[in-house]
C-alpha positions as MATLAB code, in Angstrom:
seq = 'MAQGREPDARVSVVEQPGGQRQSGWSREEVWQAWPLRWADRASRSLLLIALALGGLLASWGLTLLLHRPPSLTPSLTLHAIGLPLLLLAAVVAPASRGYRIAAAYCIVLYAAATTVIVLMQSTTLLRPTTYGALSAAQLVAGAALIIAWMLVRMRHPLTIITVTLGYAAAAAAYYARAFPSVREAVAGNPWEEAATVADEVVTRGVMLLLLLGLVLLGWWLDGWMRALLPVADVAEPHASGRASRTGERPRRRFAVAAMLVGLDLVAIAIAISAKQPNPRGRLAAEDDWWASIVLAVSSARIVMVIVAIAAVAVWVSDPTQRAT';
ca = [
      64.188   24.537   -1.574;
      64.118   21.441   -4.399;
      63.394   17.803   -2.993;
      67.017   15.825   -2.363;
      69.134   18.853   -2.432;
      71.658   19.061    0.414;
      70.683   22.018    3.092;
      72.198   25.260    1.886;
      73.706   28.371    4.041;
      71.707   31.444    3.742;
      70.127   34.465    4.512;
      66.963   34.287    6.016;
      64.151   36.608    6.945;
      62.830   36.507   10.592;
      59.021   38.072   11.201;
      60.009   40.537   14.084;
      56.532   41.572   16.264;
      55.208   44.848   15.151;
      55.779   43.710   11.374;
      59.520   44.682   10.890;
      61.312   42.323    9.483;
      65.128   41.169   10.130;
      67.923   39.661    8.159;
      69.936   36.772    9.563;
      72.064   33.817    9.165;
      70.641   30.364    8.521;
      72.083   27.658   10.972;
      72.042   25.097    7.776;
      74.833   23.725    6.823;
      76.606   22.741    3.384;
      78.390   20.200    4.474;
      77.787   16.697    6.541;
      80.070   15.741    9.367;
      81.813   12.721    9.305;
      83.573   11.108   12.385;
      87.200   10.828   11.294;
      89.709    8.318   12.241;
      93.362    8.438   11.939;
      92.681    5.346    9.188;
      90.668    2.506    8.418;
      91.266   -1.161    8.379;
      92.389   -0.980    4.955;
      94.583    2.111    4.784;
      96.344    0.372    7.748;
      97.082   -2.607    5.884;
      98.635   -0.930    3.059;
     101.134    1.323    5.738;
     101.472   -1.902    7.496;
     102.968   -3.575    3.689;
     104.648   -0.547    2.788;
     106.732    0.051    6.316;
     107.526   -3.747    6.480;
     108.914   -3.864    2.764;
     111.203   -0.226    3.720;
     112.191   -1.981    6.461;
     113.606   -5.395    5.002;
     115.181   -3.967    2.518;
     116.998   -1.593    4.513;
     118.332   -4.008    6.976;
     117.681   -7.142    5.026;
     118.613   -5.757    1.230;
     121.127   -2.957    1.072;
     122.841   -4.714    3.623;
     124.077   -7.083    0.748;
     125.728   -3.908   -1.159;
     128.490   -3.324    1.231;
     131.962   -4.649    0.996;
     133.056   -7.929    2.552;
     133.759   -7.865    5.317;
     131.068   -5.292    6.271;
     132.276   -2.622    7.978;
     130.558   -1.734   11.200;
     129.068    1.769   10.991;
     127.753    1.504    7.628;
     125.868   -1.896    8.767;
     124.337   -0.465   11.919;
     123.158    2.431    9.884;
     121.168    0.532    7.624;
     119.814   -1.858   10.728;
     118.985    1.548   12.384;
     116.638    2.609    9.502;
     115.335   -0.974    8.948;
     114.320   -1.889   12.478;
     112.393    1.078   13.599;
     110.426    0.968   10.069;
     109.741   -2.566   10.842;
     108.349   -1.997   14.241;
     106.135    1.120   13.018;
     104.697   -1.622   10.833;
     103.963   -3.573   13.800;
     102.509   -0.481   15.654;
     100.100    0.535   12.863;
      98.892   -3.303   12.019;
      95.008   -3.742   11.951;
      95.040   -6.290   14.611;
      94.732   -5.931   18.601;
      96.681   -4.057   21.014;
      97.792   -7.614   22.268;
      99.076   -8.863   19.024;
     100.622   -5.694   18.315;
     102.898   -6.120   21.066;
     103.702   -9.595   20.778;
     104.799   -8.660   17.242;
     107.005   -5.724   18.436;
     108.594   -8.152   20.675;
     109.136  -10.714   17.648;
     111.020   -7.842   16.265;
     113.062   -6.531   19.249;
     114.319  -10.421   18.965;
     114.748  -10.196   15.477;
     117.159   -7.017   16.007;
     119.064   -8.993   18.901;
     119.805  -12.061   16.076;
     120.717   -9.279   13.625;
     123.558   -7.595   16.200;
     124.955  -10.931   16.481;
     125.252  -11.370   13.171;
     126.767   -8.183   12.514;
     129.023   -8.828   15.270;
     129.981  -12.028   13.447;
     130.164  -10.628   10.353;
     132.014   -7.109   11.398;
     134.306   -7.848   14.584;
     136.404  -10.367   16.151;
     134.272   -9.749   19.410;
     132.257  -13.032   18.944;
     135.802  -14.915   17.316;
     136.205  -17.415   17.001;
     133.112  -18.563   15.339;
     131.701  -21.437   12.811;
     129.621  -20.982   10.455;
     126.855  -23.497   12.467;
     126.767  -20.772   14.889;
     126.256  -17.880   12.109;
     123.706  -19.891   10.554;
     121.731  -20.682   13.478;
     121.795  -16.615   14.064;
     119.914  -16.321   10.419;
     117.735  -19.171   11.283;
     116.422  -17.022   14.338;
     116.231  -13.603   12.780;
     114.111  -15.496    9.669;
     111.586  -16.974   12.376;
     111.271  -14.110   14.347;
     110.192  -11.984   11.255;
     107.531  -14.801    9.954;
     106.206  -15.256   13.006;
     105.325  -11.632   13.509;
     103.759  -11.146   10.389;
     101.373  -14.287   11.647;
     100.943  -12.473   14.359;
      99.525   -9.163   12.555;
      97.836  -10.853    9.668;
      97.070  -14.486   10.674;
      96.497  -14.873   14.362;
      95.266  -18.489   14.723;
      97.293  -20.058   17.222;
      97.308  -23.494   14.815;
      98.508  -21.803   12.184;
     101.037  -20.110   13.605;
     102.678  -22.905   15.162;
     102.169  -25.234   11.829;
     103.798  -22.037    9.724;
     106.275  -22.465   12.514;
     107.073  -25.902   12.286;
     107.412  -25.852    8.359;
     109.768  -23.174    8.255;
     111.810  -24.742   10.976;
     111.854  -27.948    9.172;
     112.838  -26.379    5.800;
     115.374  -23.681    7.074;
     117.206  -26.569    9.236;
     117.404  -28.644    6.089;
     118.950  -25.736    4.064;
     120.939  -24.488    6.308;
     122.546  -27.647    7.832;
     122.847  -29.792    3.921;
     122.524  -27.892    1.273;
     124.308  -24.143    2.507;
     127.980  -25.912    2.625;
     127.419  -27.140   -0.835;
     126.468  -23.842   -1.943;
     129.187  -22.033   -0.076;
     131.904  -24.619   -0.907;
     130.618  -24.346   -5.057;
     130.656  -20.756   -4.846;
     134.049  -20.726   -3.097;
     136.455  -23.455   -2.866;
     138.437  -22.462   -0.156;
     136.075  -21.766    2.864;
     138.239  -19.274    3.565;
     137.128  -16.978    1.095;
     133.555  -16.732    2.623;
     134.671  -12.904    4.670;
     135.334  -11.262    1.073;
     132.656  -12.672   -0.903;
     128.627  -11.967   -0.761;
     127.725  -14.535   -2.907;
     126.731  -17.157   -0.796;
     124.751  -14.645    1.477;
     122.686  -13.541   -1.940;
     122.111  -17.354   -2.617;
     120.948  -17.735    1.064;
     118.777  -14.973    1.490;
     117.061  -15.574   -1.746;
     116.454  -19.102   -0.917;
     114.748  -17.854    2.132;
     112.879  -15.451    0.597;
     111.079  -17.846   -1.647;
     110.778  -19.779    1.502;
     109.301  -17.069    3.258;
     106.793  -16.302    0.221;
     106.068  -19.907   -0.112;
     104.894  -19.807    4.117;
     103.136  -16.516    4.026;
     100.602  -18.148    1.025;
     100.168  -21.312    2.976;
      99.563  -19.256    6.275;
      96.600  -17.527    4.555;
      95.254  -20.774    2.876;
      95.448  -22.098    6.234;
      94.389  -19.530    8.841;
      90.809  -19.267    6.623;
      90.394  -23.360    7.645;
      91.272  -22.986   11.458;
      89.348  -19.918   11.980;
      85.883  -21.340    9.930;
      86.647  -25.065   11.794;
      88.317  -23.918   14.974;
      87.319  -20.542   15.913;
      89.119  -19.319   19.115;
      86.965  -16.068   19.122;
      83.838  -15.886   21.595;
      81.214  -15.277   18.946;
      78.406  -17.234   20.293;
      75.012  -15.476   20.474;
      73.837  -15.324   23.938;
      71.168  -18.350   25.266;
      67.340  -17.445   24.831;
      67.005  -17.346   28.315;
      69.412  -14.153   28.531;
      72.213  -15.560   30.285;
      75.178  -13.958   28.608;
      77.372  -16.819   29.746;
      77.519  -20.648   29.719;
      78.195  -22.822   32.311;
      79.806  -26.284   32.980;
      83.783  -24.782   31.243;
      85.538  -23.902   34.505;
      86.178  -27.680   34.826;
      87.865  -27.677   32.145;
      89.159  -24.363   32.199;
      90.934  -25.659   35.107;
      92.441  -28.874   33.389;
      93.817  -26.317   30.379;
      96.186  -24.207   32.764;
      96.721  -27.278   35.143;
      98.158  -28.860   31.417;
     100.174  -25.166   30.595;
     102.395  -24.930   33.941;
     103.465  -28.840   33.447;
     104.228  -28.495   30.185;
     101.761  -30.396   28.293;
     101.446  -27.162   25.858;
      99.354  -29.296   22.995;
      96.887  -30.827   25.318;
      96.604  -27.496   27.279;
      95.960  -25.696   23.584;
      93.342  -28.845   22.666;
      91.394  -27.681   25.453;
      91.363  -24.221   25.422;
      90.194  -24.763   21.692;
      87.756  -26.365   22.832;
      86.123  -24.623   25.140;
      86.080  -21.208   23.458;
      84.148  -22.952   20.761;
      80.942  -21.223   19.786;
      78.126  -22.932   21.810;
      74.059  -22.597   21.250;
      73.677  -22.834   25.264;
      75.587  -18.906   24.712;
      79.385  -17.194   25.642;
      82.171  -18.309   27.897;
      81.682  -16.601   31.430;
      84.635  -13.622   31.195;
      86.672  -15.539   33.963;
      87.038  -18.567   31.600;
      87.348  -16.890   28.538;
      90.248  -14.822   29.818;
      91.852  -18.269   31.107;
      91.322  -20.022   28.270;
      92.923  -16.917   25.876;
      96.321  -16.697   28.515;
      96.493  -20.730   27.952;
      96.293  -20.246   24.293;
      99.246  -17.456   24.468;
     101.219  -18.752   27.098;
     101.405  -22.438   25.465;
     101.419  -21.459   21.595;
     104.400  -19.033   22.225;
     106.200  -21.864   24.238;
     105.401  -24.358   21.417;
     107.054  -21.736   18.730;
     109.915  -20.610   20.718;
     110.468  -24.766   21.556;
     110.435  -25.250   17.584;
     112.699  -22.508   16.173;
     115.229  -23.564   19.396;
     115.527  -26.767   18.364;
     116.838  -25.937   14.785;
     119.072  -23.591   15.619;
     120.844  -25.782   17.665;
     120.995  -28.876   14.862;
     122.221  -25.740   12.152;
     124.414  -24.851   15.093;
     126.062  -28.355   15.690;
     125.883  -29.671   11.910;
     128.695  -27.361   11.083;
     131.549  -26.787   13.112;
     134.187  -25.800   10.370;
     135.742  -21.969   11.963;
     135.296  -18.848    9.750;
     137.717  -16.799    8.614;
     139.414  -14.286   11.266;
];
């Protein structure tokens, strides 16, 4: 066989005792074995984007094509198509199991908010309602989507909190100040809202531009956060061979105590400080676990409080009754 060529399967001749020859198949294979996985990181990222776009198109885009007021059956059908696609996007995301579960939970909250919107627009079950209540439900639905995307693509707690704060402030300002003026410009009589889709097209266009801008901000910000304030346990073990460093347990207890009394910003600062890489080695497994729990609980609570404050502010800002 020439040097550098792949081994091939061929007939070999085996010399038997007594000078007799016997032919047999060589065990050399013409192919090379490769360990197979269901997808690599790049493929899962493409699948995530494709499923997310499909879900948004079905549940957030095609619903604009329905007649006003939208009928209940086609609205539920489009959402029944879009929501499983969004859940599949969270399942296939190239992230750890905990982040994918959190993203799926956010999508469930998005489904609950869109259910409230559908009931407001297509039924009389929640009537009488106000424009502020409808705008608050739309703000919560958008917040759930962008937080789900942050969880599967940009996972630093401070990135998620910063982007959520920017979204809540911008969306609340739009729904409370700009949206009433847009609605009046589109339909001089506020009771015409039930028969037109123009104001909703404008609103979703503005929200789409806002979401895209915040995603770009998150990408830029997340790189700095990961470089300046890493929260992964990436420190090399100490030269003595011990894989965990001591002296972090009082700090961990302080972080847990701050989380339990509601001082979430203090708890996050202490937990991130404890998880910083250190030449003395890695955190002990128990301390690292508790620091991760503090980061998850405190960050989630801050995000929910920010979104809730913005939703309540929008709700009370426009008490105009919607058409029945």
